[in-house]
N, C-alpha and C positions, 0 to 999 in steps of 0.2 A: 598029552599026545595029540589030541584032536586039534588043539590050537596050533601046534607045530605043523601038523599036516595042512591046515588051512593056510598058514603062512607060506608053506612051501608051494602050495597050489597058486597062491596069489603071486608069489615071486616068479613062478613058472609062466603064469599068464602075462605078467609084465614083461618078462624077457621075450616071450613070443611076440608081444605087441611091439616092443622096441625093435626086434629083428625085422618085422614086417615094415615098420616105418623106415628103418635104415635101408632095407632092400629096395623099397619104393623110391627113396631119394637117390640111391646109387643108380638105379635103372633109369630114372628120369634124367639124371645128369649125363649118363652115357648117351641116351637118345638125343638130348639137346646138343651135345658136342658133335655127334654124327650129323645132325641137321645143320649146324652152323658150318661144318667143314664142307658140306655139299649143298650150300644155300643156293648156288646157281641152278643146280638141277632141281632143287625143291621148288624154286620160283617158276621154272619152266613147266614142271608138272602141275603146279598150282594154276598157272595160266591155262593149261590144257583142260584141267578139271573145270575151271570157270567157263571156258568155251562150251564144254559139254552141257553144263547145267544152266547156261544162260536162258534157253527157252523155258525151263522150269521156273527160274526167277521172274522172267517176264510174265509167265502165267500166274504166278502168285500175286504180282502187282496188279494185273488186270482183274483177277478174281476178287482181290481185296476191294478195288474201286467199284466194280460192277455189283458187288454184294450189297452196296448201299442202296441203289435203286431196286435191286431184286428183292431185298428184305421189305422195302416200302411197298412194292407191288404185292408181295405175298400177304402182308398184313392188312392193307387197306382195300385191295381190289379182289383178292382171291381168298379172303378169310371165310367166305361162305362155304368153301369146299371142305373145310374141316368138319362140317356137320353133315356132309353127304357121304353115304356109305354105298359101296357097290354091292353086287349080288352075293359075293363071298364074304360080306361083312368086314371088308378091309377098307381102311381110309384111303384117300386119294392123294397122299402126300407126294408120291413120286410124280403123278400127273400134274399136280399143282406146281411142283418144282420146275418141271420141264416147260410148263406154260409161262411161269415167271421168268425163266431164262430166255425163252423166245421173245417175250414182250420186252425184256431188258435190252436184248440185242436189237430188236426193232426200234426201240426208243433211241439207242445210240446211233443206229444207221439213219434214222429219221433226222437227227440233229446234224449228222455229217452231210446228208443229202440236202438239207436246208442251207447249210453253209455253202455247199458246192453250187446250189441252184441260185441262191439269192445274194449271199454275202460276197463270195469269192469273185463272181463276175463284176460286181460293183467296185470291189477293191481293185481288181485288175484294170477296170476302166479308169479309175482314179489314177493309178500308177501310169497308165499309158498317156493320159492327159497331162500328167505332171511331167513326163519325159518329153512330150512334144513342146510344152510351153516353158520348159526349164531354161533353154537359151535366152528367151525373152525375159524371164524372171531374173536371170543372172545379169543381163545388160542393164535392166532397171535397177538392180541392186548396186551395180558398179557406178551408175550415174548418181544414185543416192549417196554412195560413199564419197564420190568426188565432190558433190555439193556440201557434204558434211566437212570434208577437209578444207574446202574453200571458206566455209562459214567460220570455222575455228582457226583459220590461218595456219593450218598445218602444212608441212612441206609435201609437194606432190610426189616426191620420190618415195614417200612412206608406202603408199599403195602399190607403186611399181615394185618396190622391194618385196612386198608381200606376194605380188603376182609372180615374180621370178621364183621365189621360194615355193610357191604353189606348183609352178611348172616343173621344177626340179623334183618335187614330191611325187607328181604324176609319173615322171620318167622312172623314178625308183619303184613306184607301184607297178608299172608295166613290166619292168625287168623281174620284179618279184613274182608277178603272175606267170611269166614264162618259166621261171625256175620251179614253180609249184605244180607243173604238169604231172610229175610222178606222184605228188601228194593228192592231186585230183583223181588219179587212177586208183590210189589206195582208198580214197574216200568213196569212190564208186563201188569198189569191191566191198568195203565195209557196209555200204548202204544195202548191197545185195544180200550180204550175210544177215544184216539186221532185219531186212524185210522177211527173209525166210524164218528167222527166229521169232519175229512178231506173229507170223501166220501160225507157227507151231505153238507159240504162247497162247494165242486165242483158242486154238483147238484144245489144248491142255486145260485152259481156264474153264471151259465148259464142263469138263469132267470134274474139276475141283468144285465148281459151284453145285453140280448135281449131287455130289456125294460128300458135301462138306461136314455134315453131322458125323458120319462114320469116320472120316479122316480126323476130325477133332477128338472123337472117342478113342481112336488108336493112339493119338498123341498123349491123351490123358493116361491111358494104360501104360505106355512106355515110361512116362514120367514117374508114376507111382510104383512101377515095377522095379526101377533101377535107381531111384533116388529116395533118400530118407523122407518120411512123411512131412515133417515140418518144413523141409526145404522144398518139397514138391508143392505144398500149400502156398509157400511164398512165390514160387514160379507161376502158379495158377493166378494168384492175385496180380502179379506183374503183367501177365498175359491179358487179363481182363481189363486192367487199367490202360494198357497200350492199345488194345482194340478200341476201347471207347474214345480215347484221345485222338487216335489216328483217323477213325471214322468221322468224328466230329470236325476235325481240322480239315481233312480233304474235302468233305462235302461243303463245309463252310467257306473254304478258300475258293472253290470253283464257283459257288453261288455269289460270293463277293466280287470275283472277277467279272462275272456276267453282268451283275448290277452296275458295277463301275463303268464297264465298257458301254453299256446301254445308256447310262446317264451322260457319259461323255459325248456319245454320238448325238443324242437328242438335244443336249444343251448347245453343242456347236452348230447343229442344224438350225436351231431357233435363232442363234446369234448370227446366222448366215456366214459362217466361216467355211471356206472351201475345204474339200477333202475331209468332211466330217466323219464319214463312215470309215475311211482308211485310218484316220487318227484314233477313232473309237475302238476299232479292232486291235490296233497296235497297243493302246493303253490297256484294253481288257486282257490281251494275251500276256503282257508283262506283269499285270496285277496278280497273276498266279504266284509270283515271287512276293513273299510277305513284306509288309511295311513300306519298302522302297520301290516296289514294282511299278506303281503308277508314275513315279518320277522318272524311272528308267525309260518308260515308253514316251514320256513327255519330252525328253531331250531331242530325239530325232524329229518328233512331230513339230516341236518349236522351231527347229532349224529349217524344216520345209516351209513353214509359214513365214519365217523371217526372210527367206529368199523371195517368197511370193509377195508379201507385203508386211513390213514391220508392225503396222497397226494390228493386223490379224495376229501376229505373234504375241503382241502385248495383251490383247484380249484373251488369247488362249492361255497365257501364263497366269493371268488373274483368275480365270475360270478354273483351271486345273488346281491352283492353290486352294481356292474355296471348296472345290469338290473333294480335295484330299482332306481338308478339315472335317467335312461332313463324313467322309469315309472313316477317318480315324476315331471320331467321337461318337458316331451314330451307327454306321453300318458294321464296321469291324467288331466292336464290342458285342453287338447283338448276334451277328452271324457266326463269327469265329471265336471271339474272345472267351465265351463261356465254355468252349470245348477244350481249351488249353489251360486256363487258370493261371497264367503267368503275367507278371507286370511287364512294363515296357523294357526295363533293364534286362530282365532274364530272357525276353524275346530276342534282344540284340545279342546277348551272350550265346544263345542257341544258334542264331544265324552265323555268327563269326566262327564258332567251333565247327559247325556242320560244313560251312563253306571252305574252311581251311583243310578239312580232312577229305571231303568228298566232292568238292567243286559245286557246280550248279545244283545237282540233285541234293547235296548236303544243305544248301541254303534253304531249299523248300522243306525238306524233312528234318532239318536240324531243330526247328522249333517244337514240333510234337515229340521228338525224341527227348529233347531236354525237358519237356513238360512231364513225360513219363518218369524220367530220372528224378525230377524235382518232387513229384507226387510220392514216389516210393521212398525217397530219402526223408521226406517230411513225415510219412507214416512211421518209418522205423524210428525216427527221432522222438516222435510223440509217444510211441510205445515204450521206448527206453525211459523217458521221463516219468511215465505212469508207473513203471516198475520200480524206479528209484523212490517215487513218493510212497508206494505201498511198502517198500522195504523200510523206509524211515518210520512210517506209521507203526509197523510191526515191532520195530526196535524200541519205539517209545512205549 
C-alpha cells in the first residue's frame, strides 16, 4: 500500500510539473504571437524606452571608464586614509571616495584643458596654414603630374579627363550639400539632445561611482534571490571576467593610442615633416580603433603630405609602417594584449562581428566582448572535459 501511495504521489508530482511546463509554453507562445502581430508598436515603445534610459546608459559607460583612474587613486594615493579613524571610530571610506571622485574629474578636466590650451590651437593653426597654402600645393601637384605624364609619354587628355570628372564630382557634392540641409537640422537637434544626455550622464555617473559597492551588493542580492545558486555563481564568474577584460582593454587601448600618437608626432617632428602635430593627433585618435586604427589615420595624413610634397608622403608611409610594426609587436602585446588573451585571428573575428552588429562602437567593444565569450566558453569546455575524465576513471 505504501509503495502504491508513493507511486501515486510521484505521478501526481509529474503531472503537476508537466502541466506547469505546458502552461508556460502556451503562455510564452501566446505572448510571442501578440508581440509579433504588434511588432511596429513594440519597436516604437522600445525606441521610447531607449530614449528614456539613454542618460543612464551613458552614465554607466562614464562610470565604468572613470572607475579605472578612481580605483588607482584610491589604492595608490589615498590608501593611508584606511588607517585613519575619526572621533566616532568610523573609517573615512565615504570621504576617501568623494576625494577620489573629485581628483578623477580634476584629472580628466586637466587633460581636456591641456588639449584645449596647447594641442587644439596648434592643430587649428596647422589646419589654417594648410587651407591657405592648399591652392599652391594643388598647383605644384598638377605641375608634377604634368611632368610625370610628359616623362612617361602619356596622353595629356588623361589628366584633363580626370579634372573634368573631379569638377563633376564637386558639382554633385554641392547639390548633395544643399539637399542635406534638413539632415543638418536633425543632426543639430540630435547634438543638443546628446549634449543634454551627456550632462545628465555625468551627474548620474558621480552617484554611481560614489555608491558602487552598495549597488553591486544589491545586484548580487537580486541575482541570488531569483536565480538558482549554480546559475547565479556562473553569472558572477562571467561578471568578474567581463569586468577584468573590459577594464584592462579600455585602459590599455587608451594608453596605446596616447603612446602611438606621441611617437608619431615626435618622429615626424624629428624628420622635419610638416603638420607633425596634426598628423600625430589624427593617428592617435584613430588608434583607439584596434589593430587597423593607425592605418585609418594614416590614409588622410598621407594624402595631405602627398599634395604638399610626394617625398614627405613617402617618408611618412615608411615611418608609419615601421611604427605600426613596433606597435603590433611591442606596444600592443604589453599594453593591451595581456588583458584580452586572444590571438590575432580571434581579434579580427571579434572586430568583424561587433562592427557588423553595432557599427563603430561594436568595432571597439567587439574584441573585449568576444574575449569574455572566449574565456567563458573555454572554462566551460575544460570543466566538461575534466568531468568526463573523472567519470571514465570512476567507471574503470
